[in-house]
C-alpha positions as CSV (number, residue, x, y, z in Angstrom):
1,M,-6.0,144.1,65.8
2,L,-8.5,146.7,64.7
3,I,-9.0,149.5,67.7
4,S,-11.3,151.9,66.2
5,L,-12.8,152.8,62.7
6,S,-13.8,156.5,61.4
7,I,-15.7,157.1,58.8
8,K,-16.9,160.3,57.2
9,D,-19.2,161.7,53.8
10,Y,-18.7,158.1,52.6
11,V,-21.5,157.6,50.5
12,L,-24.7,157.6,52.6
13,I,-22.5,157.5,56.0
14,E,-22.4,161.2,57.1
15,D,-20.1,160.6,60.2
16,A,-20.1,157.1,62.2
17,S,-17.2,156.0,64.4
18,L,-17.2,152.1,65.3
19,E,-14.8,151.6,68.7
20,L,-13.6,147.8,68.1
21,G,-11.8,145.2,70.7
22,S,-11.2,141.1,71.3
23,G,-14.3,139.3,70.9
24,L,-17.3,139.6,68.5
25,T,-18.4,142.9,67.4
26,V,-22.3,142.7,65.2
27,L,-23.2,145.4,62.7
28,S,-26.8,144.7,61.8
29,G,-29.6,146.7,60.4
30,E,-32.2,146.9,57.7
31,T,-31.4,145.9,54.6
32,G,-30.3,148.7,52.4
33,A,-29.5,150.8,55.3
34,G,-25.7,150.8,54.5
35,K,-24.0,147.9,56.7
36,T,-22.0,146.6,53.7
37,L,-20.6,150.3,53.5
38,L,-18.8,150.0,56.7
39,T,-16.9,146.6,55.3
40,Q,-16.1,148.2,51.7
41,A,-14.8,151.4,53.4
42,L,-13.0,149.1,55.6
43,G,-11.1,147.5,52.7
44,L,-10.3,150.7,51.2
45,L,-8.0,151.7,54.1
46,L,-6.6,148.5,54.0
47,G,-5.0,149.1,49.9
48,E,-8.2,148.4,47.7
49,R,-9.0,150.7,44.4
50,A,-11.5,153.1,45.1
51,A,-14.4,153.3,42.7
52,E,-16.1,156.6,41.3
53,G,-18.7,158.2,43.0
54,L,-18.1,157.2,46.8
55,V,-17.9,160.8,48.2
56,S,-21.2,162.2,49.7
57,E,-23.0,164.3,47.7
58,R,-22.4,167.0,50.2
59,S,-18.9,167.0,50.8
60,E,-15.9,167.2,48.7
61,E,-13.9,164.9,50.3
62,A,-14.4,161.3,52.1
63,L,-12.3,160.6,54.9
64,I,-11.6,156.8,56.4
65,Q,-9.5,156.5,59.0
66,G,-8.6,153.0,61.2
67,V,-6.5,152.6,64.2
68,F,-4.6,149.8,64.7
69,E,-2.5,147.4,67.2
70,L,0.7,146.1,65.7
71,S,2.1,143.1,66.9
72,D,6.2,142.8,66.7
73,D,5.9,139.8,64.3
74,H,3.6,141.9,62.0
75,V,5.7,144.4,62.0
76,H,8.8,142.6,60.8
77,S,6.6,140.9,58.1
78,V,7.0,144.3,56.6
79,S,9.6,145.1,54.1
80,P,12.4,146.7,55.4
81,D,12.3,149.7,53.0
82,I,8.4,150.1,54.5
83,R,9.3,150.3,58.1
84,D,12.7,152.7,57.9
85,M,10.5,155.3,55.5
86,L,7.6,155.0,58.0
87,D,10.0,154.4,61.7
88,L,7.4,151.1,61.8
89,R,7.5,149.6,65.2
90,S,4.6,147.9,67.2
91,G,1.7,149.4,69.0
92,E,-0.6,151.8,67.5
93,L,-0.8,152.6,63.9
94,V,-3.2,155.1,62.3
95,A,-3.8,154.7,58.7
96,T,-6.0,157.4,56.9
97,R,-7.8,157.0,53.2
98,R,-8.8,160.4,51.6
99,L,-10.9,160.4,48.6
100,S,-11.9,163.5,46.9
101,R,-14.5,164.3,44.6
102,A,-12.4,164.9,41.6
103,G,-10.8,161.5,42.1
104,K,-7.6,162.4,43.7
105,N,-7.0,159.7,46.7
106,R,-4.2,159.9,49.1
107,C,-3.0,157.1,51.7
108,F,-1.6,158.3,55.1
109,L,0.2,156.1,57.8
110,N,1.3,157.8,61.1
111,G,0.5,160.8,58.9
112,I,2.9,160.1,56.4
113,S,1.7,160.2,52.9
114,V,2.2,157.0,51.5
115,P,1.3,155.2,48.1
116,L,-1.3,152.9,47.6
117,G,0.6,150.0,47.4
118,V,2.8,150.6,50.6
119,M,-0.6,150.9,52.3
120,S,-1.8,147.1,51.1
121,E,1.5,145.9,52.0
122,T,1.5,147.2,55.6
123,L,-2.0,146.5,56.4
124,G,-3.1,144.0,53.9
125,D,-2.7,140.7,56.3
126,L,-3.9,142.5,59.3
127,I,-7.6,141.3,58.4
128,S,-9.4,138.7,56.5
129,F,-12.7,139.2,54.6
130,S,-15.1,136.5,54.2
131,G,-18.1,136.8,53.0
132,Q,-21.0,136.3,50.3
133,H,-18.2,137.5,47.9
134,E,-15.8,134.7,49.5
135,H,-17.7,132.1,48.0
136,R,-16.5,132.4,44.6
137,R,-13.1,132.2,46.0
138,L,-13.8,128.9,48.0
139,L,-14.3,127.5,44.5
140,K,-11.4,128.3,43.3
141,P,-8.6,125.7,43.2
142,S,-5.5,128.1,43.5
143,H,-7.6,129.1,46.8
144,Q,-8.4,125.2,48.3
145,L,-4.6,124.7,47.5
146,E,-3.6,128.4,49.0
147,V,-5.7,126.4,52.3
148,L,-3.9,123.6,52.1
149,D,-0.4,124.8,52.0
150,A,-1.6,126.9,55.3
151,F,-2.1,124.0,56.9
152,A,1.4,122.1,55.7
153,G,3.6,124.3,57.3
154,P,6.1,126.6,57.4
155,D,8.5,124.1,55.4
156,Q,6.4,124.2,52.8
157,E,6.2,128.4,52.7
158,W,9.7,128.5,52.2
159,D,10.0,125.8,49.2
160,L,7.1,127.0,47.9
161,R,8.9,130.3,47.9
162,E,11.6,128.6,46.2
163,Y,10.2,126.3,43.6
164,R,8.6,129.7,42.6
165,L,12.3,130.7,42.1
166,C,13.3,127.9,40.7
167,W,10.3,127.4,38.3
168,A,10.6,131.0,36.6
169,D,14.1,130.8,36.3
170,A,13.4,127.6,34.3
171,A,10.9,129.2,32.7
172,A,13.1,132.1,31.4
173,T,16.2,129.6,30.6
174,E,13.4,127.9,28.4
175,T,12.7,131.0,26.5
176,L,16.0,132.1,26.2
177,I,16.9,128.3,24.4
178,R,13.6,128.8,22.3
179,E,15.4,132.0,21.2
180,L,18.5,130.5,20.8
181,L,17.5,127.5,18.4
182,Q,14.6,130.3,16.2
183,G,17.7,132.7,15.5
184,A,20.6,129.8,14.4
185,E,19.9,129.8,11.0
186,E,20.2,133.5,10.7
187,R,23.1,134.2,13.6
188,E,24.7,131.7,11.0
189,S,24.4,133.6,7.8
190,E,25.4,136.6,9.7
191,S,28.1,134.5,11.0
192,E,29.2,133.8,7.5
193,L,29.3,137.0,6.3
194,L,31.1,138.6,9.3
195,R,33.5,136.0,9.0
196,F,34.4,136.8,5.4
197,Q,34.9,140.6,6.3
198,V,36.7,140.3,9.3
199,D,39.1,137.8,7.1
200,Q,39.1,140.3,4.2
201,L,40.0,143.1,6.4
202,E,42.6,141.5,8.2
203,A,44.2,140.5,5.4
204,A,44.3,143.9,4.0
205,A,46.3,144.9,7.3
206,L,45.3,148.1,7.1
207,D,47.3,151.0,9.0
208,I,46.8,154.8,8.3
209,G,50.3,155.3,9.0
210,E,51.5,153.1,6.4
211,E,48.9,154.8,4.1
212,R,50.1,158.7,4.6
213,E,53.7,156.7,3.6
214,L,52.4,155.1,0.7
215,E,50.6,158.5,-0.7
216,A,53.7,160.4,-0.3
217,E,55.4,157.2,-1.9
218,Q,53.2,157.5,-4.8
219,R,53.8,161.2,-5.5
220,R,57.5,160.9,-5.3
221,L,57.8,157.9,-7.8
222,S,55.5,159.6,-10.1
223,R,56.9,163.0,-10.8
224,V,60.7,161.2,-10.9
225,E,62.0,162.2,-14.2
226,E,60.3,165.7,-13.7
227,M,62.3,166.0,-10.5
228,A,65.6,164.9,-12.3
229,R,65.0,167.7,-15.1
230,A,64.3,170.3,-12.7
231,C,67.7,169.8,-10.8
232,A,69.8,169.8,-13.7
233,E,68.6,172.8,-14.8
234,A,68.3,174.4,-11.1
235,A,72.1,173.0,-10.3
236,S,73.0,174.6,-13.9
237,L,71.8,178.1,-13.3
238,L,73.4,178.3,-9.8
239,R,76.7,176.4,-10.8
240,A,77.1,176.2,-14.7
241,E,79.8,174.9,-16.8
242,D,79.8,178.7,-18.4
243,I,82.1,180.6,-16.0
244,G,80.4,183.9,-15.8
245,S,77.0,182.7,-16.2
246,D,75.5,181.0,-13.3
247,A,74.4,182.5,-10.0
248,A,77.6,182.2,-8.0
249,V,80.0,184.2,-10.3
250,Q,76.9,187.2,-10.3
251,V,76.9,186.8,-6.7
252,S,81.2,187.0,-6.6
253,K,81.2,190.2,-8.7
254,A,78.4,192.0,-6.5
255,R,80.5,191.2,-3.6
256,S,84.0,192.1,-5.4
257,L,81.8,196.4,-6.1
258,L,80.7,196.5,-3.1
259,S,83.8,195.5,-1.1
260,E,86.2,198.6,-1.9
261,F,83.9,200.4,0.3
262,N,84.2,198.3,3.3
263,G,84.0,200.4,6.9
264,L,82.4,203.1,5.3
265,D,78.7,201.9,5.9
266,A,77.0,199.7,7.9
267,T,74.4,198.3,5.9
268,L,76.6,198.0,2.6
269,D,79.3,196.1,5.1
270,E,76.1,194.1,5.7
271,S,75.3,193.5,2.6
272,V,78.4,192.1,1.7
273,A,78.3,189.6,4.6
274,I,75.3,188.2,3.3
275,L,76.6,187.9,-0.7
276,T,79.9,186.2,1.1
277,E,77.3,183.7,2.7
278,A,74.6,183.7,-0.4
279,G,78.0,182.5,-2.5
280,G,79.1,179.5,-0.4
281,L,75.3,178.3,0.0
282,I,74.7,178.2,-3.4
283,D,77.7,176.2,-3.9
284,E,76.3,173.9,-1.5
285,V,73.2,173.6,-3.2
286,A,74.5,173.1,-6.5
287,R,76.4,170.2,-5.5
288,S,73.8,168.6,-3.5
289,L,71.1,168.7,-6.9
290,R,73.5,167.3,-8.8
291,S,74.1,164.6,-6.0
292,L,70.3,164.0,-6.0
293,M,69.8,164.4,-9.8
294,A,72.7,161.2,-10.2
295,S,70.2,159.3,-7.8
296,L,67.2,160.0,-9.7
297,E,65.8,156.6,-11.6
298,P,62.5,155.8,-12.5
299,D,61.5,152.7,-10.8
300,P,58.0,151.5,-12.7
301,A,58.2,148.1,-10.6
302,R,58.1,150.2,-7.0
303,L,55.4,152.5,-8.7
304,S,52.9,149.6,-9.7
305,E,53.4,148.0,-5.9
306,V,52.8,151.3,-4.4
307,D,49.8,152.0,-6.5
308,E,48.4,148.5,-6.3
309,R,48.6,148.6,-2.4
310,L,46.8,152.1,-2.2
311,H,44.3,150.2,-4.2
312,V,43.3,147.9,-1.4
313,Y,43.0,150.6,0.7
314,A,40.7,152.3,-1.9
315,E,38.5,149.1,-1.6
316,M,38.2,148.9,2.2
317,A,37.2,152.1,2.3
318,K,34.8,151.9,-0.7
319,K,33.3,149.0,1.1
320,Y,33.8,149.6,4.8
321,G,32.3,153.4,5.6
322,G,34.1,155.4,3.1
323,T,37.8,156.1,5.1
324,T,40.7,154.1,6.0
325,Q,39.6,155.0,9.8
326,A,36.0,153.7,9.0
327,A,37.3,150.4,8.1
328,V,40.0,150.0,10.9
329,A,36.7,150.8,13.0
330,Y,34.2,148.2,11.4
331,L,37.0,145.5,11.5
332,A,37.0,146.0,15.2
333,E,33.4,145.9,15.6
334,A,32.6,143.1,13.0
335,S,35.8,141.0,15.3
336,A,33.1,141.7,18.3
337,R,30.0,140.9,16.8
338,L,31.5,137.5,15.4
339,E,32.5,136.8,18.8
340,G,29.4,137.2,20.3
341,L,27.8,135.2,18.0
342,E,30.2,132.5,18.7
343,T,30.1,132.5,21.9
344,A,26.0,132.2,22.2
345,E,26.5,129.2,19.7
346,S,28.8,128.1,22.4
347,S,26.7,128.5,25.1
348,A,23.7,126.7,24.1
349,G,25.1,124.2,25.6
350,D,25.5,125.9,28.8
351,V,22.1,126.9,28.6
352,A,21.1,123.4,28.2
353,E,22.8,122.4,31.4
354,R,21.4,125.0,33.5
355,L,17.8,124.4,32.3
356,T,18.5,120.6,33.1
357,Q,19.6,121.6,36.9
358,Y,16.5,123.9,37.1
359,R,14.6,121.0,36.0
360,R,15.9,118.8,38.5
361,R,15.2,121.1,41.3
362,C,11.8,122.0,40.4
363,L,11.0,118.5,40.7
364,E,12.4,117.6,43.8
365,L,11.0,120.3,45.3
366,A,7.4,119.6,43.6
367,G,8.0,116.3,45.4
368,A,8.4,117.5,48.6
369,L,5.4,119.9,48.2
370,S,3.2,117.5,47.0
371,A,4.5,114.7,49.8
372,R,3.4,117.4,53.1
373,R,0.2,118.1,50.6
374,V,-1.0,115.1,51.2
375,E,-0.3,114.7,54.7
376,A,-1.9,118.1,55.1
377,A,-4.9,117.0,52.9
378,A,-5.7,114.3,56.1
379,R,-5.3,117.1,58.8
380,V,-7.8,119.7,56.9
381,E,-10.5,117.3,56.3
382,A,-10.0,116.0,59.9
383,A,-9.7,119.8,61.4
384,I,-13.0,120.8,59.1
385,R,-15.3,117.6,60.1
386,P,-16.0,118.9,63.9
387,H,-16.8,122.2,62.6
388,L,-19.5,121.1,60.2
389,V,-20.8,119.0,63.0
390,D,-21.1,121.6,64.8
391,L,-22.7,124.0,62.0
392,G,-25.8,121.4,61.8
393,M,-24.1,119.2,59.0
394,A,-23.4,115.9,61.3
395,D,-22.9,113.7,58.4
396,G,-21.3,116.4,56.0
397,A,-17.7,115.7,55.3
398,V,-15.2,117.7,52.9
399,V,-13.0,115.7,50.7
400,V,-9.7,117.0,49.6
401,A,-8.9,115.7,46.0
402,L,-5.3,116.1,45.4
403,E,-4.3,115.0,42.3
404,T,0.3,115.2,40.8
405,A,1.1,115.0,37.8
406,E,4.1,113.3,36.2
407,G,7.5,114.9,35.1
408,W,8.4,118.3,34.0
409,E,5.3,119.1,31.9
410,G,2.9,118.4,35.0
411,L,4.3,121.4,36.6
412,G,3.0,124.7,37.1
413,A,3.2,127.7,39.0
414,A,2.5,126.2,42.4
415,G,4.2,122.6,41.8
416,A,2.8,119.5,40.3
417,D,-0.6,119.1,42.4
418,S,-4.2,119.9,41.5
419,V,-6.8,120.5,43.8
420,E,-10.0,120.5,44.6
421,F,-12.2,120.5,48.1
422,L,-15.4,117.9,47.6
423,L,-18.4,118.1,49.7
424,A,-20.2,114.9,50.7
425,A,-23.4,117.0,52.5
426,N,-25.1,113.7,53.3
427,R,-24.1,109.9,54.5
428,G,-23.8,107.4,51.5
429,V,-23.3,110.2,48.9
430,A,-20.5,110.3,47.1
431,P,-18.1,113.2,47.5
432,R,-18.8,116.1,44.3
433,S,-17.6,119.3,43.6
434,L,-18.6,122.3,46.1
435,A,-19.5,124.2,42.9
436,R,-22.2,121.7,41.8
437,T,-23.5,120.3,45.0
438,A,-23.5,122.9,47.7
439,S,-26.7,125.2,48.6
440,G,-26.2,128.6,49.3
441,G,-26.9,127.9,53.1
442,E,-24.5,125.0,53.1
443,L,-21.4,126.8,51.4
444,S,-21.6,129.4,53.9
445,R,-21.2,126.6,56.6
446,V,-18.8,125.2,54.9
447,L,-16.6,128.4,54.3
448,L,-17.0,129.3,58.5
449,A,-15.9,125.8,59.0
450,I,-12.9,126.0,56.9
451,K,-12.1,129.6,58.3
452,T,-12.6,128.2,61.7
453,A,-10.0,125.5,61.0
454,V,-7.7,127.6,59.1
455,L,-7.4,129.9,62.1
456,G,-4.1,130.1,63.0
457,Y,-2.4,129.3,60.0
458,E,-3.1,132.8,58.3
459,P,-1.5,136.1,59.4
460,A,-4.9,138.2,60.2
461,E,-5.7,138.7,63.9
462,T,-9.0,140.2,62.2
463,V,-11.7,138.5,60.9
464,V,-14.5,140.3,59.2
465,F,-17.6,138.2,58.1
466,D,-19.7,140.3,55.9
467,E,-23.3,138.1,55.6
468,I,-21.4,134.7,56.5
469,D,-25.1,133.9,57.4
470,A,-26.7,134.0,54.1
471,G,-29.1,131.1,53.4
472,V,-29.2,129.3,56.6
473,G,-31.7,130.0,59.4
474,G,-33.3,128.1,62.6
475,M,-31.1,125.9,64.4
476,T,-28.3,126.4,61.6
477,A,-28.1,130.2,62.5
478,T,-27.8,129.7,66.2
479,A,-24.6,127.3,65.6
480,V,-23.5,129.8,63.1
481,G,-23.3,132.2,65.7
482,A,-22.1,129.7,68.3
483,K,-19.0,128.8,65.7
484,L,-18.3,132.8,65.1
485,K,-18.3,132.8,69.1
486,E,-16.0,130.4,69.8
487,I,-13.5,131.9,67.0
488,S,-13.8,135.4,68.7
489,A,-12.2,133.5,71.8
490,N,-8.5,133.8,69.9
491,S,-9.2,136.5,67.3
492,Q,-10.9,139.5,66.8
493,V,-13.9,138.8,64.7
494,V,-16.7,141.4,63.3
495,V,-19.4,140.2,61.5
496,V,-22.3,141.8,59.5
497,T,-25.7,139.7,60.2
498,H,-29.6,139.5,59.6
499,L,-29.7,136.9,62.0
500,P,-30.7,137.7,65.7
501,Q,-29.3,133.8,66.6
502,V,-25.8,135.2,65.1
503,A,-26.1,138.7,66.8
504,A,-27.2,137.0,70.2
505,Y,-24.1,136.4,70.5
506,A,-22.1,139.8,70.1
507,D,-19.8,141.1,72.8
508,R,-20.5,144.7,71.6
509,H,-23.3,145.5,68.6
510,Y,-24.2,148.2,66.3
511,V,-27.2,148.8,64.5
512,I,-26.8,150.9,61.2
513,R,-30.1,153.1,60.3
514,K,-31.1,154.8,57.1
515,E,-32.5,158.3,57.8
516,A,-34.1,160.5,55.5
517,D,-35.7,163.9,55.7
518,A,-37.0,166.2,52.9
519,E,-33.7,167.0,51.8
520,R,-31.3,163.9,52.2
521,T,-30.9,160.1,52.9
522,V,-27.7,159.5,55.6
523,T,-26.5,156.2,57.0
524,R,-25.9,156.2,60.9
525,L,-24.2,154.1,63.4
526,E,-25.2,153.7,66.9
527,A,-23.4,151.6,69.9
528,L,-26.1,149.5,71.9
529,D,-27.0,149.2,75.3
530,A,-28.0,146.1,76.6
531,E,-31.8,147.4,76.4
532,G,-31.0,148.3,72.8
533,V,-29.6,145.1,72.0
534,V,-33.0,143.4,73.1
535,A,-34.8,146.2,71.3
536,E,-32.7,145.3,68.3
537,L,-33.3,141.5,68.7
538,C,-36.9,142.1,68.7
539,R,-36.8,143.9,65.3
540,M,-34.8,141.4,63.6
541,M,-37.0,138.1,65.0
542,G,-39.4,140.6,63.3
543,G,-41.4,141.9,66.7
544,T,-43.3,144.4,67.3
545,P,-41.3,147.1,69.5
546,G,-42.3,147.1,73.0
547,D,-44.4,143.4,72.5
548,P,-43.8,141.7,75.8
549,G,-43.5,138.4,73.9
550,A,-40.8,139.6,71.7
551,V,-39.0,141.3,74.4
552,A,-38.8,138.2,76.4
553,H,-38.0,135.8,73.4
554,A,-35.0,138.3,72.8
555,R,-33.8,138.7,76.4
556,S,-33.9,134.1,76.5
557,L,-31.8,134.4,73.1
558,R,-29.5,137.0,74.6
559,D,-28.9,135.1,77.4
560,R,-28.8,131.2,76.2
561,A,-26.1,132.9,73.8
562,A,-24.5,134.3,76.7
563,A,-24.6,130.8,78.9
564,G,-23.4,129.2,75.7
565,L,-26.6,126.9,75.2
566,I,-27.5,125.5,71.3
567,D,-31.1,124.2,71.3
């Protein structure tokens, strides 16, 4: 429930405060005084987006603030994240919207800065707006279906939620299947290429270690004859058949020359020892070279094998990245991609089966939704009927025309049903579309009848009617006032009206006046006492202020409304 509303520097409103309570609150005033500004400001407080030019010319910022009384049910309807962020509990909640001339808008809940979306989610269901602009909503089949589903009960809400999730999953799966089918040819072409490449690389059996060994073996085999000649020559130099000409003999002679000075000089003794060791090493190297020379035989066949194998490495590197490492890496990537493509092909059947299951479940849920809607349609018609009678449409009736499509192709985001509210305004007249048959006054009364009938099925605790009485007058206006009073017995109702027959039913009455001087024009809000109410009713009836007849008429109108009399 809305406890109070304060507005400062908003368009023409300089400073206005509205104290509200249960029952019926009426806002009246001359045409153009700014009555609708109040409801527009309330809409901004509930999360509507702000247009430009809403800040008063004399200020840099407009302020809209409302104090709400939250119930436990409403607190628990808000998402847990928002509840935790705001530490939201039942009781009073202060909502503030600040609009700057520079275009910056700030929202606060209990003093905590929040995004506009959070404010909308937190407060959006607290108040229901109805007015001339809602005539367009009433004519929309989607809105009419929402009314029907509200009557269908809580099971309808749960099934509708599950249906929409299932329908969205089915739509996404259909899209996936289309993509799979559209890409089948491309995937097959890619698979063929990848299969060839993977087979080729796997047959090549590339191994970086093997490549290095082959390269070393190739270098040795290609120079084996040169190595044999070098070994023979080196061995001859070290230990030749011609005694006295090899290195070993020369080393031995040098050691003999120095040995006779043994013990005289440490450096000389060390040189003798080294020459002795060198002589032994030379003999060992000479024997080793002769042995190696004997084993070095050219092997053209093996060299050809090595060359061919290394050619495979070179070809694979050239085709798949420039190096053996790149080719090995490409094999891993191509194998993974090929597996993915083959999996996609094999999973197409699984996706199709999944779609079948989604469709089957959607059809089941749509059937349940349709069954409840058929039953609810009769209850909607029955619930609206007495309110139309009360509003002066004794022969009027709203007929809920419900059509149910067959099969999967007939399903939509809300099921298989399409709905249209038809109006039979007079006896003997076939029901026809509200959009084509209802006059402005009839539409206002039908809307009020529907809103009255649906109360208790909607979460809102406060209902705001912005000139719902447009296009009506006389006895019908009195009936509208009585109906609004009836609604206010169980809901907080705020009405912007220009009809005295409606205003007479108010529990509290505010008048909005536009005042102008040489420098500025402002809109002011005044709470009326009993005498002020009478004076305003006189004005609304077109009477002259202070005219005894008009005053008497106004008092009579107020008293009869208070007594619940309609004539």
